[in-house]
N, C-alpha and C positions, 0 to 999 in steps of 0.2 A: 420362106418367112419362118422365123423361129417362133415356137409357142412356149409360153411361160406359165407355170402353175402359180396360183395365188390362193392362200388359205383363207377361208371365210369362217370365222368363229363367232357364234351368236347363240343366245338362249332361246329355245323354243318354249316360251313362257306358257303357251296354251296347252302343253302336254300335261296330263294329269299325273300326279305323284304315284306312280306305280313302280314296282320292282323292275329293274332292268339290269343287265349285265354291262359293266363298264367295258367300253371298247368293242361292243358287238356291232356288226355292220348294220347300216340303215340304208334304206332305199331313198335316194335323193333325186328328185326331178327338178330341173332348173330351166328357166327360160329368161330371156332378157337380151341385153345388148352388150357385147356381141352375142349373136344367136348360136345355137348348137353347142352349148357348153356341157362339158363332161365333169360332173361334180360328185364323185363318190365320197363318203364320209363315215364317221363313227359318232356314237352318242355317249355322253358322260353324265351320270346321275349322282355324282358324289356331292354336289352342292344342293342348294335349295331348288334348283330347277334343272331340267334336262338341257344339256349343251351339246349341240351338234357341231362338229368340226368337219368341214368338207373342203375339198381342193378342186378348184375350177381351173381348167386350162383354156386359154384364149390367145388369139394372135397378139403380137406387139409390132412395132417398137413402142416403148414406153414414152411418156407416161400414159397409162391406160385408165380410162374411166369406164367402169362396168356396173350396170344395175342388174342384180341377180335376184330373182324370186325363187326361193327353194321351198319345196314341199317335202318334208321328211316323214317317213312312216317307220317307226321303230317296231321291234318285235313285241313290244308291250301293247300293240294295237292302238297307239295314240298317234294322231296326225296333227301337225301344225305347219303353218306357212310363215316364212319370214322373208322380208325384202331387204337386201343389203346393197348399198351403193359403195363401190370400191373405186378409189382414186389412188393409184399407186404407180411407183416405178418398181415393178416386181423384180424379185430376184430371179435371174435366168436359171433354167434347168442345168445349163452348163456354165460354170463360173469361169469367165475369161481371165487370163493372166493380166493383172492390172498394169497399166503403163506407169512407170515411176514418174512422179512429178518433179520436174527439174527444180533445183534449188536456185531461187532468184539471186542474182548478184546484188548485194545491198547498194543502194545509192548513197554515196558518201555525204555526210552532213557538211554543208558549206561552212567555212570559217566565218563567224560573225565579224562584221566590220562596223566601225563607228559611222553614224550618218554624217554626211557632209555638213560643215558648219554653215548655217544660213547666212546669207548676205543681207543684213537688215537694211531697211530704208533709212535714208539720212534725213534728219529734220533741219531745215535751214531756218535760222532765226534772225531776229532784228533787235538791235539795241539802239534806242534813241531816247531823247528826253521825254518824260511823261507829257509835258505840255505840247510836244510836237508829234506825239505818237500817232494820232488818228490821221493827220495829214500824210506823214511819211509811209505809214502802213498801207493806206489806201492807194498811194501812188506806186509804191514798189510791188504791191501784191495784187495789182489789177488782174493779172492772169493766174493768180494763185501760186502756191509754192512756199510761202512763209508759214511755218507751223510752230515756231517757238518765240517767246518774248522774254528778253532779259530784263530782270527786275532786281533792283538793289535796295537793300535795307541797311541804312547807315549804321544802326546799332540795334541789336536784339533787345527786346524788352521782356520783363518777367512774365507778362501775360500773353506772350506770343508776338506776332509781328504786326507792325503798323501799316503794312502795305496790302492788307486783305482786299481792298477795293481794286487795286491794280491786278492782283492775282485772279480774283473772280472775273474781272473784265476779260482777262486773257482766256480763262477757261470757257467763258460764254462764247468767245469767238473761235473756240476749238483749238487754242494754242497751248502748247506745253509751257508752263512757267519755269524759267531757269532763274532761281532766286539765289542771290548771294547775300550773306549777312555777316556782321562782325559782333562778337561778344563785347561787353563793355571794357574788358581788360585782357591783356595778354597774360597777366599774372594769375596763377592758380585757375586755369580754365575749368577745372572740374566743378567749381562752385556754380557754374552755369548749366550744368547737365540737366537739371529739372526744367530750366527755361527752354532748352533745346527740345526736350521731350514734349513739352506743351506745344511748341511750334510744329514739331513733326506730326503730332497727333492731329492738329488742325489741318495740315496739308494732306495727310493721308485720307482724312474724311472727305476733303474736297476732291481729291483725286478719284476716290471711289464714286462720289456723287456724280461727277462729270465724265468719268471713264477716261481720264487723261492723266498720264504720269507727270510728275514733277522731276526737274533736275535741280540739285541743290549743292551749294558750295559754302564752306565756312572760310571766310576771309580770303577772297581772291587776290591774286598778285601780292603775296606776303613779303616778297623780297624788298628789303629797304624798310619794312615796318618792324621786323623782329629778326631774330636769328633762326637758322634752320632748325636748331634744337628746340626752340620755343614753338615753332610752327608744328613740328612733328608731335610735340607733347600736347598741343592744342587739339590736333586731329585725333590723336589716340584717346583723349579725354572726352571729346564731344561728337565726333563723327558717328560712333556706334549708336548714340542717342538720336541721331537724325535719320539714319537709314531706316526705310520702311519698304514694304513690297512695292509701293507705287511712288516712293520718293528715292530717286536714284542719286547717290552722293558721289561727288568727284572733287578733287582739288583743282585749282586753276593757278598755274605758275606762268611767269613771263618766259619767253623763249628767245629774247634778243641775244642773250649771252652765248647761244649756240652758233650764231652766225660767224663768229670769228674764232678760229682755233686758238688764238692767243688768250681768249677768255678761259676762265677756270670752269670747264664743263663739269668737273667732279662736284663742284658746289651745287649744280643743278640736281644731281643725284641725291644730295644730302637732304633735300626738301621732300623726298618721296619715301614713304614707309610701305615697303612691299607687303608687310603683314596685313595691312588694311585691304589690299586686293585679295590676298589669300583667304581671309575669313569672310569675304563678301560684303564688307562695309562699303568699300568703294566699288561702284559699278563701272566706272570708266576713268580715264585720265584726261584732265582738261588743261589747256594752255591757251594763251593769247598770242596772236601772230599778226605782225604788221610788216610793212615795207615789201617783202617778198613772201606773202602769206603761205602759199602752199609749199614753198621751198623749205619751210621749217619742218614739215611733216617727216621727211626721212631722217632729219637730225634728231627729232624727238624719238622716233622709232629706234634709232641706234642707241640712245641713252636708256630707253626702256629695255632693250635687248640685253644690255649689260647688267640689268637688275633682274633678269629672268622674267620679264613681263611682255613676252612677245605676242600674247593673244589678247591683251587688254584693249578694249575699244577706246577710241579717241573722241574727245569733244573739244571744239574750239570756242572758247568763251567770247572772244572778240577777234575779228579780222578785218583788215582794210589795207589800202595802199593808195598813195597819191599818184601812182603810175597805173593808168587804165590797162596797159598790157599785162602788168603783174597781177592786177586784180582779176583780169580775165583768166589767168592761169589758175586762179583759185577754184575754177571748175573742178579741179582735182579733189576738192573736199567732197564733191557729189559723186565722184567715181571711185574713190578709195574705199574698199570694203570695210576697213577698220574705223572709218569716221562715221559716227552715228548722229552727231549734231554739230552745227557750225553756225555761229551768230555774227551777222554783219554789223559792224559798229558804224552807225550813221550819225556823225557829229559834224555840223556845219563849221564849228570852230577850227578843227584841225584837218578835217577831210571833207571839204565842200564837195557835194555830189554833182559833178559836172555831167552833161549828157553822155559823154563817152564812158565815164565810170559807172553811171547808172545802167547803161546798156551792158557793161561788163558784168555787173552784179546780176542783172536779169537773165543773162545767159546761163548762170548757175542753176536758176530755178527751172530750166527746161530739161534738165537731165533726168534720165529714167529712174534713178534711185531716189529722187527727191520726193518726199511725202507731199501729198496734196489733200 
């Protein structure tokens, strides 16, 4: 077993201030734990008190805790006793050659990657006459799954919208209002910017109050009502005044012209202003889809791809089919990760809801991506 010296340095305050020679030997008696300590030392009187420095040798391995009581008698015939507790990893009498510490190999920093894009839930909506809303909603939503209500404002007014009661009713039932409105005139749309601001502020306040976002569209299905240049000018002038954190704006175009390659598909592109997607004014792209509702989706995606809008979410303002089998295929709206909202058009005049077509629509509501 190796023995290790540890120096104990302390002031013998009880010593009287008498002359002494620095460094003269002193007799030191020690007892404690470990026992049988050998602690020779010297005395220093250069300061305000006598200081005894002694070296005790005791067994190790470290760490060592020793309580040493020393009685020192100097040649100046003064005696004092000091108790010192030592906890130390003492320096060995023979210094071993240190073992070099290996240099650790640095762990390479992983290259950051973008998080995967979330697959948002899809909101399935219902569009039907206000006078028939309660009946149709309760019938089609018996098992849940309808979470958006389409609302139309024939003409925007200066003080805001005149369909507040329908909007509030939708919000009270936990439904997203998807509201479409038309300014009074196609000419000089910028003159209605303050009207749109007023309406947008009303909707934003309601959205915050109920914790439910709005979807909003300025002049849905504009083809046939104006030129594409007029429509884009209207959107550029008014859509930025409508967009709010909880009011998600989108155009709604017809899509029938994409069914036949003989139709001028480039005209479809002319109604879309990519800049409104780039600056965040538009939150998604909307279109109406009938006859073969879901078959229109890849056609629309192809047109948006040509405009560099591959990541833009999709919303279907209206969809339906007189063919129950085609309507059942519209389940694709609920499984396509780019579709965030799709509203079923329930009109007894053009699309009477037969039992087979009702079952087809309800099959959409059972999909896992559908909000409830």
